[in-house]
N, C-alpha and C positions, 0 to 999 in steps of 0.2 A: 471412671471419673475421679475417684479418690486417689489415683496414682500420682497426681500432680500436687497434692497437698504439701505445703511447706517448701516447695521448690520456687526458684526465682523466675523461671520461665513457665508459662502455662502450657499444658499438654495439648497437642494437636493430633488429629488422626494421622496414621502412618501412610495412608494412600489417598489418592484422589478417588472420590466415590463415583463420579460419572465422567464420561468423555462426550462432549457435545459434537466435536468435529474439527476439521481444519478449515482455515480461510486461505492458507497458502502452503504449497509443498514444492520446495526446490532442493530437497536433500540430495537427489541424484543428478542434478543439473550442474554442468561445469560453468565457470564464469564466461559469459559471452558479452562482447562489447559492440555488437552490431544489431541492427533491427531494433529490438527491444532488449535493453540490458537485462541480465539475469534478475529475475523477480524475487530477490531476497527481501524478507521483512526487516525493516529497519526501525520504524517509529510508528506508534499509534497514539493519536491525540483525540480523545473524545470531546465533542463539541455539543453538549446537550442543548444549549440555547439555539443551536442551528439544526438540531435533530440529525447530526452528522457524526460519523467517525472518519477522521482523516488519517491516512496512513501513507508512509513512504514505502513504496514497493518498487524495487529495482530502479531507483532514480526517477520515479514518477510519483505524482501526487494522486492518490486514489481516494475517492469520497464514497462513503456508504451511508445509507439511511439507517439510523439507529432503530427505527421501528421494525425493520425487517432483517437486520444484520444477523442476529443469532438464529432466527428460524431458517434463513438461507444457509448459514453454516451447518446447521443440524441436518438440512436436506442433502448436503454433501455434493452439490453440483459445482464442480470447479471447471474453469475454462483454462486453456493452455496459452502460453505466451505468444504463440503464432496467431492467435485469434485477436490480439490487441489491435484495434483499428488505428494503425499509424500509416502515414503517407510516406512509404518508402518502397523501393524495389529491391531491398536487401534480401539475401538468401534467408529462407526460413531456418529456425533453430533445428538442429538435429535432435533426435531422441536420445535420452529422455528429456522431455520439455517440462519446464517448471509450470505449475498449475496454481491458480488462485481464484478466489471468488470474483465473479464478474462485478466490476465496480458500477456504481450509479453514475459517477462522473470521474473524469481523470484529466490530468495534464502531464504531458511529457515534452520537455524542452526541445528534444531532438526531433519532434514531430513537425515537419514542415508542411505548409506554411502556417506559422502561428505568431510571427512577429518577434519571437525571441531570438536574440543574436547570440550565437555560440560558435566555438571553434572546436574542431575534432582534435583531441589529444589522447594519448594512451592512458588507460586506467579503467576501473570498473565503476566505482561509486561517484555520483555527481551531486545528488540532493542530500543535504545533511540536516536540515531543520525546517520547520514550518510553524506558522502561527496563523490565527484567524481573528476576525472581528465580527460584530453583529450585523454588518452590512453585506456579508457574503464574500468579502475580500479575504483571500488566503495569501499569506506572505511566504515566499519560498526563498531559501538560502542555498544556492548551489555553490560548489567549490570553484570550478573554473568558469562558470557562466555568470557569476555574480548573483544578485538577488533581484526579485521582482514580485509583482502582484498579479494574481489571476482572480477572476470572479466566478464564484460558484453560485448558480441560480437555485440550488437546493433540490433540483429535479433529478431525473434519471435518464437524461438524454445521452449520457456517455461522455460528454465533453465539458470542459470549462473554457472560459475565454480569457 
């Protein structure tokens, strides 16, 4: 403790003391632009007033309950991208498949039918930002699809509207 005395920056431990687990693993997965785009972690937005953690995972909005998020991460049960419930006949991803914590709710603009208008263009990332309000509206900013609002009921049904 006394080693930081008189220094401008306080001392911090050299290592992380514990590892809780992963909520996403896409390190060995190549970039895929079909079915469900590669599930790279992009943004996490805690919403304590809604008891939610909103994340951008592979151009989708994923919502998790804050009450159970960390205990579920610690349990280590990850689902793979081929298990994402989307309405498509596209080919399944080849191994290795990205894995992530099963979400309580999610929205994926390319999941038909959902009323979202989009066009297919080349590229990987689509969803770049999100925000929320206290009514359950989540505001999504897509690059080529524009922006829109989805409603999160705060439950664990798996989908938003």
